[in-house]
gemmi code that builds the backbone of each chain (N, CA, C; Angstrom):
import gemmi

chains = {
    "A": [
        ("MET", (11.046, -12.035, 12.366), (10.262, -10.847, 12.686), (11.145, -9.636, 12.982)),
        ("GLU", (12.433, -9.849, 13.233), (13.287, -8.737, 13.628), (13.623, -7.820, 12.454)),
        ("ALA", (13.774, -8.402, 11.264), (14.181, -7.584, 10.123), (13.079, -6.613, 9.738)),
        ("GLU", (13.486, -5.402, 9.407), (12.530, -4.389, 8.955), (12.111, -4.710, 7.527)),
        ("PRO", (10.837, -4.594, 7.191), (10.442, -4.813, 5.801), (11.197, -3.865, 4.871)),
        ("GLY", (11.627, -4.378, 3.736), (12.382, -3.559, 2.800), (11.475, -2.943, 1.757)),
        ("THR", (11.261, -1.667, 1.829), (10.458, -0.998, 0.812), (11.282, 0.107, 0.164)),
        ("TRP", (10.776, 0.643, -0.890), (11.553, 1.544, -1.736), (11.069, 2.984, -1.675)),
        ("HIS", (10.239, 3.295, -0.700), (9.554, 4.592, -0.725), (10.329, 5.672, 0.020)),
        ("TYR", (11.522, 5.935, -0.446), (12.363, 6.929, 0.218), (12.987, 7.857, -0.824)),
        ("GLY", (13.494, 8.981, -0.334), (14.291, 9.870, -1.168), (13.564, 10.336, -2.432)),
        ("VAL", (14.262, 10.216, -3.547), (13.705, 10.688, -4.816), (12.459, 9.886, -5.181)),
        ("MET", (12.469, 8.600, -4.808), (11.294, 7.782, -5.103), (10.066, 8.310, -4.367)),
        ("ALA", (10.241, 8.757, -3.140), (9.117, 9.333, -2.387), (8.623, 10.610, -3.065)),
        ("ARG", (9.563, 11.407, -3.540), (9.190, 12.647, -4.231), (8.404, 12.329, -5.508)),
        ("TRP", (8.865, 11.315, -6.232), (8.152, 10.901, -7.454), (6.728, 10.498, -7.096)),
        ("TRP", (6.619, 9.745, -6.001), (5.303, 9.279, -5.542), (4.382, 10.460, -5.241)),
        ("ALA", (4.928, 11.442, -4.530), (4.118, 12.601, -4.130), (3.666, 13.413, -5.341)),
        ("GLU", (4.505, 13.462, -6.338), (4.185, 14.290, -7.500), (3.197, 13.620, -8.448)),
        ("PHE", (3.384, 12.322, -8.654), (2.678, 11.692, -9.775), (1.678, 10.603, -9.377)),
        ("ASN", (1.731, 10.151, -8.150), (0.779, 9.119, -7.730), (-0.287, 9.774, -6.864)),
        ("VAL", (-1.218, 10.458, -7.494), (-2.172, 11.278, -6.746), (-3.634, 10.991, -7.110)),
        ("SER", (-3.875, 9.963, -7.896), (-5.266, 9.692, -8.293), (-5.519, 8.190, -8.261)),
        ("GLY", (-6.660, 7.769, -8.776), (-6.981, 6.348, -8.845), (-8.360, 6.045, -8.302)),
        ("PRO", (-8.944, 4.924, -8.743), (-10.310, 4.577, -8.328), (-10.417, 4.228, -6.847)),
        ("GLU", (-9.277, 3.948, -6.212), (-9.295, 3.564, -4.799), (-9.792, 4.703, -3.910)),
        ("ILE", (-9.559, 5.939, -4.342), (-9.880, 7.090, -3.482), (-11.384, 7.136, -3.195)),
        ("ASP", (-12.190, 7.059, -4.243), (-13.645, 7.088, -4.043), (-14.135, 5.800, -3.397)),
        ("TYR", (-13.488, 4.684, -3.733), (-13.950, 3.402, -3.196), (-13.825, 3.360, -1.670)),
        ("PHE", (-12.667, 3.701, -1.150), (-12.477, 3.626, 0.299), (-13.253, 4.729, 1.020)),
        ("ARG", (-13.425, 5.859, 0.357), (-14.097, 6.991, 0.980), (-15.525, 6.639, 1.446)),
        ("LYS", (-16.214, 5.834, 0.651), (-17.623, 5.569, 0.985), (-17.761, 4.815, 2.314)),
        ("PHE", (-16.750, 4.038, 2.678), (-16.803, 3.335, 3.967), (-16.667, 4.325, 5.126)),
        ("LEU", (-15.851, 5.325, 4.919), (-15.665, 6.331, 5.971), (-16.919, 7.181, 6.123)),
        ("GLU", (-17.523, 7.502, 5.001), (-18.710, 8.352, 5.035), (-19.919, 7.620, 5.614)),
        ("ALA", (-19.894, 6.290, 5.566), (-21.020, 5.502, 6.080), (-20.767, 5.114, 7.544)),
        ("GLY", (-20.423, 6.073, 8.358), (-20.239, 5.817, 9.787), (-18.903, 5.214, 10.150)),
        ("GLY", (-17.942, 5.298, 9.261), (-16.653, 4.656, 9.507), (-15.576, 5.569, 10.035)),
        ("GLN", (-15.936, 6.546, 10.834), (-14.959, 7.466, 11.413), (-14.961, 7.356, 12.941)),
        ("PRO", (-13.787, 7.587, 13.535), (-12.512, 7.944, 12.923), (-11.905, 6.751, 12.191)),
        ("ALA", (-11.021, 7.079, 11.233), (-10.397, 6.034, 10.420), (-8.881, 6.189, 10.447)),
        ("LEU", (-8.225, 5.088, 10.151), (-6.764, 5.091, 10.058), (-6.360, 4.624, 8.670)),
        ("ASP", (-5.566, 5.434, 8.006), (-5.007, 5.103, 6.688), (-3.624, 4.490, 6.928)),
        ("VAL", (-3.570, 3.165, 6.884), (-2.295, 2.474, 7.111), (-1.474, 2.521, 5.819)),
        ("ALA", (-0.206, 2.893, 5.967), (0.663, 3.097, 4.803), (0.106, 4.228, 3.939)),
        ("CYS", (-0.125, 5.337, 4.582), (-0.764, 6.476, 3.915), (0.147, 7.117, 2.874)),
        ("GLY", (1.438, 6.840, 2.945), (2.359, 7.395, 1.960), (2.343, 8.915, 1.960)),
        ("THR", (2.295, 9.485, 0.781), (2.309, 10.944, 0.672), (0.896, 11.531, 0.700)),
        ("GLY", (-0.087, 10.690, 1.039), (-1.435, 11.203, 1.262), (-2.365, 11.123, 0.079)),
        ("ARG", (-2.119, 10.163, -0.799), (-2.970, 10.041, -1.994), (-4.438, 9.922, -1.608)),
        ("LEU", (-4.757, 9.137, -0.598), (-6.131, 9.025, -0.117), (-6.386, 9.990, 1.041)),
        ("LEU", (-5.404, 10.087, 1.917), (-5.580, 10.856, 3.147), (-5.904, 12.334, 2.892)),
        ("ILE", (-5.170, 12.951, 1.994), (-5.369, 14.390, 1.766), (-6.779, 14.689, 1.224)),
        ("PRO", (-7.257, 13.972, 0.196), (-8.641, 14.236, -0.248), (-9.672, 13.989, 0.851)),
        ("TYR", (-9.432, 13.012, 1.702), (-10.389, 12.721, 2.787), (-10.389, 13.858, 3.808)),
        ("LEU", (-9.211, 14.324, 4.160), (-9.129, 15.444, 5.112), (-9.758, 16.691, 4.514)),
        ("ARG", (-9.512, 16.893, 3.251), (-10.092, 18.041, 2.544), (-11.614, 17.992, 2.606)),
        ("ALA", (-12.164, 16.767, 2.594), (-13.623, 16.585, 2.645), (-14.155, 16.617, 4.075)),
        ("GLY", (-13.264, 16.842, 5.050), (-13.705, 16.956, 6.431), (-13.832, 15.639, 7.165)),
        ("LEU", (-13.279, 14.570, 6.609), (-13.354, 13.264, 7.263), (-12.255, 13.145, 8.323)),
        ("ALA", (-12.554, 12.404, 9.381), (-11.601, 12.237, 10.488), (-10.713, 11.040, 10.203)),
        ("VAL", (-9.499, 11.303, 9.736), (-8.587, 10.232, 9.335), (-7.185, 10.529, 9.849)),
        ("ASP", (-6.567, 9.539, 10.476), (-5.154, 9.604, 10.826), (-4.377, 8.782, 9.807)),
        ("GLY", (-3.056, 8.978, 9.786), (-2.233, 8.218, 8.845), (-0.979, 7.685, 9.494)),
        ("CYS", (-0.510, 6.558, 9.002), (0.783, 6.046, 9.444), (1.501, 5.438, 8.249)),
        ("ASP", (2.813, 5.388, 8.337), (3.606, 4.848, 7.241), (4.974, 4.465, 7.779)),
        ("ILE", (5.607, 3.533, 7.106), (6.948, 3.100, 7.509), (8.006, 4.123, 7.106)),
        ("SER", (7.708, 4.919, 6.090), (8.717, 5.816, 5.507), (8.564, 7.242, 6.024)),
        ("GLU", (9.595, 7.714, 6.706), (9.555, 9.089, 7.187), (9.590, 10.077, 6.021)),
        ("ASP", (10.192, 9.676, 4.912), (10.232, 10.558, 3.734), (8.834, 10.753, 3.159)),
        ("MET", (8.085, 9.662, 3.061), (6.714, 9.766, 2.552), (5.861, 10.613, 3.502)),
        ("LEU", (6.033, 10.395, 4.798), (5.249, 11.154, 5.776), (5.586, 12.642, 5.721)),
        ("ALA", (6.868, 12.954, 5.523), (7.266, 14.370, 5.452), (6.581, 15.047, 4.266)),
        ("LEU", (6.507, 14.335, 3.149), (5.853, 14.905, 1.968), (4.343, 14.992, 2.169)),
        ("CYS", (3.784, 14.019, 2.872), (2.350, 14.060, 3.192), (2.059, 15.282, 4.066)),
        ("HIS", (2.915, 15.479, 5.065), (2.733, 16.622, 5.958), (2.838, 17.939, 5.184)),
        ("GLU", (3.800, 17.987, 4.266), (4.004, 19.187, 3.444), (2.767, 19.476, 2.600)),
        ("ARG", (2.229, 18.442, 1.984), (1.035, 18.620, 1.147), (-0.158, 19.057, 1.998)),
        ("ALA", (-0.303, 18.428, 3.173), (-1.427, 18.769, 4.047), (-1.321, 20.215, 4.513)),
        ("GLN", (-0.121, 20.583, 4.928), (0.097, 21.933, 5.441), (-0.208, 22.981, 4.370)),
        ("ALA", (0.127, 22.671, 3.135), (-0.129, 23.613, 2.040), (-1.618, 23.883, 1.868)),
        ("GLU", (-2.447, 22.949, 2.366), (-3.905, 23.141, 2.270), (-4.518, 23.545, 3.606)),
        ("GLY", (-3.653, 23.838, 4.583), (-4.156, 24.240, 5.889), (-4.686, 23.085, 6.708)),
        ("LEU", (-4.244, 21.879, 6.409), (-4.701, 20.679, 7.126), (-3.620, 20.221, 8.104)),
        ("SER", (-4.058, 19.619, 9.211), (-3.099, 19.175, 10.229), (-3.381, 17.737, 10.645)),
        ("PRO", (-3.023, 16.769, 9.810), (-3.342, 15.369, 10.147), (-2.442, 14.823, 11.240)),
        ("ASN", (-2.958, 13.834, 11.968), (-2.126, 13.058, 12.891), (-1.405, 12.015, 12.060)),
        ("LEU", (-0.080, 12.137, 11.963), (0.725, 11.206, 11.174), (1.716, 10.504, 12.093)),
        ("TYR", (1.853, 9.217, 11.895), (2.729, 8.415, 12.748), (3.692, 7.622, 11.881)),
        ("ARG", (4.955, 7.634, 12.272), (5.949, 6.826, 11.563), (6.014, 5.458, 12.252)),
        ("GLN", (5.264, 4.516, 11.710), (5.246, 3.161, 12.270), (5.018, 2.151, 11.147)),
        ("PRO", (5.819, 1.078, 11.108), (5.470, -0.015, 10.206), (4.209, -0.700, 10.719)),
        ("MET", (3.436, -1.270, 9.805), (2.130, -1.795, 10.220), (2.243, -2.961, 11.200)),
        ("HIS", (3.353, -3.702, 11.165), (3.463, -4.832, 12.095), (3.932, -4.379, 13.479)),
        ("ARG", (4.193, -3.084, 13.625), (4.517, -2.549, 14.955), (3.537, -1.455, 15.351)),
        ("LEU", (2.381, -1.458, 14.734), (1.383, -0.417, 14.986), (1.059, -0.328, 16.474)),
        ("ASP", (1.199, 0.873, 17.010), (0.934, 1.076, 18.438), (0.521, 2.529, 18.628)),
        ("LEU", (-0.765, 2.792, 18.458), (-1.278, 4.155, 18.468), (-2.201, 4.380, 19.665)),
        ("PRO", (-2.368, 5.641, 20.065), (-3.181, 5.927, 21.256), (-4.683, 5.897, 21.005)),
        ("ARG", (-5.103, 5.778, 19.738), (-6.516, 5.922, 19.399), (-7.076, 4.611, 18.869)),
        ("ARG", (-8.369, 4.427, 19.003), (-9.052, 3.285, 18.387), (-9.965, 3.815, 17.279)),
        ("TYR", (-10.208, 2.981, 16.269), (-10.826, 3.466, 15.030), (-12.062, 2.648, 14.657)),
        ("ARG", (-12.974, 3.324, 13.941), (-14.135, 2.614, 13.377), (-13.734, 1.886, 12.093)),
        ("THR", (-12.768, 2.462, 11.393), (-12.305, 1.852, 10.139), (-10.781, 1.930, 10.069)),
        ("ILE", (-10.180, 0.837, 9.668), (-8.767, 0.836, 9.299), (-8.709, 0.356, 7.857)),
        ("PHE", (-8.026, 1.129, 7.009), (-7.910, 0.696, 5.620), (-6.449, 0.708, 5.176)),
        ("VAL", (-6.144, -0.246, 4.309), (-4.788, -0.421, 3.785), (-4.915, -0.523, 2.275)),
        ("CYS", (-4.388, 0.465, 1.588), (-4.552, 0.518, 0.127), (-3.207, 0.312, -0.554)),
        ("GLY", (-3.064, -0.818, -1.217), (-1.886, -1.069, -2.041), (-0.609, -1.351, -1.287)),
        ("SER", (-0.714, -1.707, -0.020), (0.510, -1.819, 0.775), (0.629, -3.091, 1.598)),
        ("PHE", (-0.469, -3.776, 1.831), (-0.381, -4.923, 2.730), (0.529, -5.994, 2.111)),
        ("GLY", (1.494, -6.443, 2.904), (2.402, -7.494, 2.436), (3.639, -6.993, 1.734)),
        ("LEU", (3.757, -5.683, 1.535), (4.915, -5.151, 0.808), (6.178, -5.272, 1.650)),
        ("GLY", (7.162, -5.921, 1.112), (8.490, -5.888, 1.706), (8.707, -6.761, 2.919)),
        ("GLY", (7.655, -7.276, 3.517), (7.820, -8.084, 4.711), (7.632, -9.555, 4.425)),
        ("ASP", (7.384, -10.328, 5.478), (7.131, -11.751, 5.295), (5.794, -12.098, 5.963)),
        ("ARG", (5.471, -13.360, 5.956), (4.160, -13.770, 6.452), (3.996, -13.481, 7.946)),
        ("ASP", (5.075, -13.569, 8.707), (4.985, -13.239, 10.130), (4.642, -11.763, 10.330)),
        ("HIS", (5.271, -10.911, 9.530), (4.939, -9.481, 9.587), (3.456, -9.282, 9.279)),
        ("ASP", (2.977, -9.974, 8.253), (1.586, -9.790, 7.817), (0.605, -10.189, 8.920)),
        ("LEU", (0.855, -11.326, 9.539), (-0.061, -11.781, 10.593), (-0.017, -10.845, 11.794)),
        ("GLU", (1.175, -10.416, 12.157), (1.292, -9.485, 13.276), (0.558, -8.179, 12.957)),
        ("ALA", (0.675, -7.725, 11.714), (-0.026, -6.496, 11.317), (-1.536, -6.679, 11.455)),
        ("LEU", (-2.063, -7.806, 10.989), (-3.510, -8.042, 11.097), (-3.955, -8.054, 12.562)),
        ("GLN", (-3.143, -8.643, 13.413), (-3.497, -8.682, 14.839), (-3.491, -7.286, 15.448)),
        ("ARG", (-2.556, -6.476, 14.986), (-2.508, -5.099, 15.503), (-3.657, -4.257, 14.947)),
        ("PHE", (-4.040, -4.490, 13.696), (-5.226, -3.803, 13.158), (-6.434, -4.140, 14.040)),
        ("TYR", (-6.552, -5.412, 14.356), (-7.679, -5.877, 15.174), (-7.712, -5.133, 16.509)),
        ("ARG", (-6.560, -5.022, 17.144), (-6.497, -4.365, 18.450), (-6.802, -2.873, 18.350)),
        ("HIS", (-6.531, -2.270, 17.214), (-6.744, -0.829, 17.050), (-8.154, -0.486, 16.562)),
        ("LEU", (-8.975, -1.496, 16.315), (-10.351, -1.235, 15.908), (-11.273, -1.210, 17.121)),
        ("GLU", (-12.272, -0.355, 17.061), (-13.344, -0.404, 18.049), (-14.151, -1.676, 17.826)),
        ("PRO", (-14.833, -2.183, 18.862), (-15.731, -3.325, 18.626), (-16.734, -2.987, 17.522)),
        ("GLY", (-16.903, -3.883, 16.584), (-17.792, -3.628, 15.446), (-17.119, -2.876, 14.313)),
        ("GLY", (-15.867, -2.500, 14.499), (-15.137, -1.747, 13.480), (-14.772, -2.612, 12.283)),
        ("THR", (-14.348, -1.941, 11.220), (-14.129, -2.619, 9.935), (-12.700, -2.439, 9.445)),
        ("LEU", (-12.133, -3.535, 8.999), (-10.846, -3.504, 8.306), (-11.104, -3.686, 6.815)),
        ("ILE", (-10.502, -2.832, 5.995), (-10.620, -2.958, 4.539), (-9.214, -2.952, 3.962)),
        ("LEU", (-8.877, -3.983, 3.256), (-7.556, -3.982, 2.609), (-7.650, -4.616, 1.238)),
        ("ASP", (-6.885, -4.045, 0.330), (-6.874, -4.593, -1.023), (-5.635, -5.458, -1.220)),
        ("ASN", (-5.689, -6.241, -2.262), (-4.591, -7.164, -2.530), (-4.529, -7.446, -4.024)),
        ("GLN", (-3.330, -7.339, -4.568), (-3.149, -7.687, -5.976), (-2.952, -9.192, -6.052)),
        ("VAL", (-3.800, -9.861, -6.784), (-3.749, -11.323, -6.791), (-2.503, -11.804, -7.540)),
        ("PRO", (-1.943, -12.927, -7.101), (-0.669, -13.383, -7.680), (-0.731, -13.597, -9.183)),
        ("TYR", (-1.882, -14.001, -9.698), (-1.956, -14.310, -11.124), (-2.143, -13.072, -11.992)),
        ("SER", (-2.205, -11.884, -11.356), (-2.446, -10.679, -12.146), (-1.240, -10.314, -13.023)),
        ("CYS", (-0.055, -10.727, -12.595), (1.149, -10.466, -13.407), (1.514, -11.756, -14.128)),
        ("GLY", (0.718, -12.119, -15.093), (0.882, -13.405, -15.760), (2.252, -13.606, -16.376)),
        ("SER", (2.864, -12.508, -16.837), (4.152, -12.662, -17.503), (5.227, -13.175, -16.546)),
        ("ASP", (5.057, -12.922, -15.244), (6.078, -13.361, -14.273), (6.157, -14.870, -14.144)),
        ("TRP", (5.039, -15.538, -14.382), (5.039, -16.987, -14.205), (6.030, -17.668, -15.132)),
        ("GLY", (6.320, -17.018, -16.251), (7.273, -17.596, -17.189), (8.650, -17.805, -16.587)),
        ("TYR", (8.968, -17.021, -15.542), (10.303, -17.131, -14.958), (10.496, -18.410, -14.147)),
        ("TRP", (9.430, -19.170, -13.964), (9.590, -20.503, -13.367), (10.267, -21.448, -14.352)),
        ("LEU", (10.249, -21.094, -15.612), (10.883, -21.934, -16.623), (12.347, -21.556, -16.762)),
        ("LYS", (13.185, -22.590, -16.784), (14.623, -22.360, -16.813), (15.048, -21.489, -17.995)),
        ("GLU", (14.464, -21.755, -19.147), (14.875, -21.011, -20.337), (14.502, -19.535, -20.237)),
        ("LYS", (13.414, -19.261, -19.562), (13.019, -17.851, -19.413), (13.904, -17.153, -18.382)),
        ("ARG", (14.367, -17.900, -17.376), (15.196, -17.279, -16.336), (16.543, -16.820, -16.874)),
        ("THR", (16.953, -17.386, -17.971), (18.241, -16.962, -18.533), (18.182, -15.523, -19.046)),
        ("THR", (16.972, -14.980, -19.170), (16.849, -13.593, -19.638), (17.035, -12.592, -18.497)),
        ("LEU", (17.181, -13.118, -17.277), (17.321, -12.234, -16.115), (18.770, -12.198, -15.645)),
        ("PRO", (19.242, -11.157, -15.011), (18.469, -9.951, -14.727), (18.214, -9.117, -15.972)),
        ("MET", (17.072, -8.525, -15.978), (16.658, -7.684, -17.089), (17.492, -6.393, -17.098)),
        ("ALA", (17.871, -5.943, -18.260), (18.617, -4.684, -18.350), (17.695, -3.514, -18.008)),
        ("TRP", (18.273, -2.505, -17.395), (17.465, -1.317, -17.133), (17.015, -0.708, -18.454)),
        ("PRO", (15.793, -0.269, -18.519), (15.325, 0.328, -19.787), (16.088, 1.619, -20.078)),
        ("PRO", (16.225, 1.969, -21.342), (16.936, 3.201, -21.668), (16.168, 4.414, -21.141)),
        ("PRO", (16.900, 5.471, -20.788), (16.206, 6.654, -20.280), (15.346, 7.294, -21.363)),
        ("GLY", (14.359, 8.018, -20.934), (13.554, 8.683, -21.948), (12.170, 9.084, -21.531)),
        ("SER", (11.617, 8.522, -20.439), (10.253, 8.916, -20.089), (10.241, 9.805, -18.858)),
        ("ARG", (10.719, 10.980, -19.026), (10.758, 11.921, -17.910), (9.422, 12.630, -17.730)),
        ("ARG", (9.146, 12.975, -16.470), (7.940, 13.746, -16.179), (8.348, 14.977, -15.377)),
        ("ARG", (7.712, 16.081, -15.680), (8.081, 17.322, -15.002), (7.232, 17.514, -13.757)),
        ("ALA", (7.913, 17.803, -12.650), (7.224, 17.982, -11.375), (6.868, 19.439, -11.152)),
        ("SER", (6.142, 19.678, -10.065), (5.651, 21.026, -9.778), (6.780, 22.012, -9.508)),
        ("ASP", (7.945, 21.495, -9.056), (9.068, 22.396, -8.780), (9.959, 22.598, -10.005)),
        ("GLY", (9.554, 22.087, -11.155), (10.319, 22.261, -12.374), (11.315, 21.149, -12.641)),
        ("ALA", (11.577, 20.311, -11.635), (12.521, 19.202, -11.828), (11.895, 18.134, -12.719)),
        ("GLU", (12.758, 17.390, -13.415), (12.286, 16.283, -14.245), (12.608, 14.970, -13.531)),
        ("TYR", (11.639, 14.083, -13.507), (11.802, 12.802, -12.825), (11.618, 11.665, -13.816)),
        ("GLU", (12.346, 10.590, -13.529), (12.151, 9.385, -14.324), (12.216, 8.184, -13.395)),
        ("CYS", (11.253, 7.293, -13.543), (11.195, 6.104, -12.699), (11.297, 4.884, -13.607)),
        ("ALA", (12.221, 3.977, -13.289), (12.432, 2.791, -14.118), (12.312, 1.539, -13.258)),
        ("ARG", (12.023, 0.462, -13.904), (11.808, -0.803, -13.196), (12.533, -1.921, -13.928)),
        ("GLY", (13.144, -2.793, -13.169), (13.822, -3.939, -13.777), (13.605, -5.189, -12.945)),
        ("TRP", (13.705, -6.342, -13.564), (13.433, -7.601, -12.863), (14.693, -8.446, -12.785)),
        ("SER", (14.842, -9.096, -11.647), (15.885, -10.109, -11.508), (15.258, -11.252, -10.721)),
        ("THR", (15.979, -12.336, -10.573), (15.374, -13.454, -9.864), (16.432, -14.314, -9.216)),
        ("SER", (16.047, -14.942, -8.124), (16.877, -15.991, -7.541), (15.929, -17.127, -7.212)),
        ("ILE", (16.087, -18.216, -7.884), (15.134, -19.305, -7.718), (15.848, -20.529, -7.163)),
        ("ARG", (15.367, -20.977, -6.022), (15.867, -22.219, -5.449), (14.718, -23.218, -5.510)),
        ("TRP", (14.689, -23.942, -6.550), (13.577, -24.833, -6.842), (13.377, -25.844, -5.725)),
        ("PRO", (12.142, -26.211, -5.334), (10.903, -25.736, -5.926), (10.179, -24.711, -5.070)),
        ("SER", (10.597, -24.526, -3.813), (9.700, -23.782, -2.933), (10.180, -22.382, -2.598)),
        ("ALA", (11.385, -22.029, -2.918), (11.900, -20.746, -2.445), (12.118, -19.762, -3.592)),
        ("SER", (11.263, -19.854, -4.565), (11.401, -18.951, -5.706), (11.189, -17.508, -5.284)),
        ("ARG", (12.012, -16.643, -5.765), (11.837, -15.233, -5.457), (12.195, -14.419, -6.687)),
        ("THR", (11.235, -13.705, -7.197), (11.512, -12.794, -8.295), (11.557, -11.397, -7.712)),
        ("ARG", (12.545, -10.659, -8.063), (12.759, -9.359, -7.440), (12.544, -8.245, -8.455)),
        ("CYS", (11.724, -7.310, -8.076), (11.500, -6.140, -8.920), (12.248, -4.963, -8.304)),
        ("ALA", (13.132, -4.375, -9.040), (13.879, -3.215, -8.546), (13.385, -1.969, -9.250)),
        ("GLN", (13.287, -0.893, -8.515), (12.899, 0.377, -9.114), (13.976, 1.407, -8.785)),
        ("ARG", (14.225, 2.279, -9.691), (15.103, 3.397, -9.382), (14.519, 4.653, -9.986)),
        ("CYS", (14.807, 5.722, -9.350), (14.204, 6.977, -9.752), (15.287, 8.052, -9.760)),
        ("GLY", (15.296, 8.872, -10.763), (16.268, 9.949, -10.833), (15.595, 11.284, -11.061)),
        ("ALA", (16.258, 12.339, -10.664), (15.705, 13.674, -10.852), (16.758, 14.586, -11.453)),
        ("THR", (16.328, 15.455, -12.327), (17.193, 16.485, -12.876), (16.581, 17.828, -12.525)),
        ("THR", (17.315, 18.611, -11.769), (16.754, 19.906, -11.357), (17.157, 20.990, -12.352)),
        ("ARG", (16.365, 22.017, -12.359), (16.641, 23.134, -13.291), (17.000, 24.379, -12.520)),
    ],
    "B": [
        ("MET", (-7.940, -15.015, 3.857), (-9.101, -15.282, 4.701), (-8.673, -15.949, 6.011)),
        ("LEU", (-7.822, -16.962, 5.897), (-7.399, -17.697, 7.086), (-6.599, -16.810, 8.027)),
        ("MET", (-5.773, -15.955, 7.449), (-4.979, -15.058, 8.301), (-5.879, -14.051, 9.002)),
        ("LEU", (-6.892, -13.563, 8.303), (-7.831, -12.634, 8.927), (-8.579, -13.319, 10.070)),
        ("GLU", (-9.012, -14.537, 9.841), (-9.712, -15.284, 10.893), (-8.794, -15.533, 12.076)),
        ("ARG", (-7.547, -15.872, 11.781), (-6.587, -16.154, 12.844), (-6.327, -14.907, 13.690)),
        ("ALA", (-6.424, -13.748, 13.060), (-6.231, -12.490, 13.789), (-7.472, -12.106, 14.589)),
        ("GLY", (-8.580, -12.815, 14.413), (-9.778, -12.559, 15.195), (-10.947, -11.991, 14.417)),
        ("PHE", (-10.744, -11.687, 13.144), (-11.800, -11.043, 12.364), (-12.919, -12.026, 12.010)),
        ("ALA", (-14.108, -11.453, 11.819), (-15.280, -12.254, 11.444), (-15.995, -11.547, 10.299)),
        ("SER", (-17.026, -12.176, 9.797), (-17.831, -11.606, 8.702), (-16.936, -11.082, 7.582)),
        ("ILE", (-16.090, -11.931, 7.092), (-15.112, -11.515, 6.084), (-15.733, -11.621, 4.691)),
        ("GLU", (-15.704, -10.506, 3.981), (-16.227, -10.479, 2.613), (-15.095, -10.243, 1.635)),
        ("LEU", (-15.250, -10.786, 0.458), (-14.269, -10.585, -0.608), (-14.981, -9.968, -1.807)),
        ("ARG", (-14.436, -8.876, -2.293), (-15.074, -8.186, -3.423), (-14.059, -7.920, -4.525)),
        ("ALA", (-14.574, -7.729, -5.711), (-13.703, -7.343, -6.824), (-13.121, -5.957, -6.538)),
        ("GLY", (-11.927, -5.723, -7.045), (-11.235, -4.493, -6.735), (-12.004, -3.235, -7.049)),
        ("TYR", (-12.308, -2.460, -6.009), (-12.871, -1.121, -6.110), (-14.258, -1.089, -6.739)),
        ("SER", (-14.997, -2.181, -6.508), (-16.412, -2.205, -6.862), (-17.079, -3.082, -5.809)),
        ("ASP", (-18.378, -3.148, -5.858), (-19.066, -4.007, -4.896), (-19.429, -5.354, -5.509)),
        ("ALA", (-18.854, -5.653, -6.646), (-19.162, -6.909, -7.333), (-18.401, -8.078, -6.706)),
        ("ALA", (-18.907, -9.271, -6.968), (-18.190, -10.466, -6.547), (-16.932, -10.615, -7.405)),
        ("PRO", (-15.836, -11.062, -6.814), (-14.603, -11.178, -7.608), (-14.688, -12.300, -8.633)),
        ("THR", (-13.986, -12.110, -9.723), (-13.894, -13.140, -10.757), (-12.417, -13.395, -11.059)),
        ("ALA", (-12.176, -14.383, -11.877), (-10.790, -14.728, -12.243), (-10.138, -13.631, -13.074)),
        ("ASP", (-10.929, -12.703, -13.577), (-10.372, -11.623, -14.396), (-9.920, -10.422, -13.570)),
        ("ASP", (-10.206, -10.451, -12.281), (-9.848, -9.298, -11.456), (-8.388, -9.359, -11.030)),
        ("ASP", (-7.692, -8.259, -11.217), (-6.299, -8.170, -10.769), (-6.205, -7.800, -9.292)),
        ("PHE", (-7.211, -7.089, -8.811), (-7.231, -6.685, -7.407), (-8.502, -7.192, -6.744)),
        ("VAL", (-8.368, -7.584, -5.490), (-9.536, -7.918, -4.688), (-9.481, -7.086, -3.414)),
        ("VAL", (-10.634, -6.956, -2.764), (-10.702, -6.194, -1.518), (-11.322, -7.084, -0.449)),
        ("PHE", (-10.642, -7.156, 0.688), (-11.156, -7.877, 1.849), (-11.806, -6.869, 2.791)),
        ("ILE", (-13.000, -7.213, 3.251), (-13.702, -6.383, 4.232), (-14.003, -7.276, 5.419)),
        ("ALA", (-13.432, -6.947, 6.561), (-13.536, -7.834, 7.728), (-13.972, -7.033, 8.951)),
        ("LYS", (-14.762, -7.666, 9.784), (-15.298, -6.985, 10.967), (-14.645, -7.499, 12.246)),
        ("LYS", (-14.424, -6.577, 13.159), (-14.095, -6.971, 14.523), (-15.420, -7.181, 15.246)),
        ("PRO", (-15.658, -8.342, 15.799), (-16.948, -8.581, 16.449), (-17.253, -7.502, 17.489)),
        ("GLY", (-18.514, -7.080, 17.546), (-18.905, -6.005, 18.461), (-19.231, -6.507, 19.848)),
    ],
}
model = gemmi.Model(1)
for chain_id, residues in chains.items():
    chain = gemmi.Chain(chain_id)
    for i, (resn, *xyz) in enumerate(residues, 1):
        res = gemmi.Residue()
        res.name, res.seqid = resn, gemmi.SeqId(i, " ")
        for name, pos in zip(("N", "CA", "C"), xyz):
            atom = gemmi.Atom()
            atom.name, atom.element = name, gemmi.Element(name[0])
            atom.pos, atom.b_iso = gemmi.Position(*pos), 0.0
            res.add_atom(atom)
        chain.add_residue(res)
    model.add_chain(chain)
structure = gemmi.Structure()
structure.add_model(model)
structure.setup_entities()
């Protein structure tokens, strides 16, 4: 429990997130719970405000927390640009300790990232403590079988293809400040058969300023 | 589900990702909705 969860949402990667990860069906889905008497709410792992900013813009009472100070700084910057002043807290979810209690706590795309099962259970217990009686926790989860291609790495012959080479550069996206960003992903693995298999996904992000 | 129960949650529902439908084997995402008893 002592080790901090390892996540990648810092620096240039956080900037990439703020620029290009700003939509998705989750925004409307989670919003309806808040609108149906679910305020005040807490956006756990709010990141750069993909959900939080539209909710604040709509007048909903939502606080945010995140493990990454870089993501929070960008969230604050985006909020401020719209004249919004959210309560943002730099806290990992397994150390959540806030002064307020909530009708709704939601976690979108983040539960279980970078930590271990002890972190996850501690986070759930802290969510429970931060909810008002009768309050609701909503969290999504990508099911393990959704990345079917990864299962092949359990086979010895497939593991010989790892670590995967970084893809060649070429898919740059232009950000609002004129800089070009590129985000790449590669896979490696360390498998200690049969129970300690670990496939590792690495991401790196680069920027070219003008 | 078990971890949510262990944390104290009740009335735990599981839904297909970002809809109110029941989850199926074709869903890549699921959503847990759990209540703190009132």
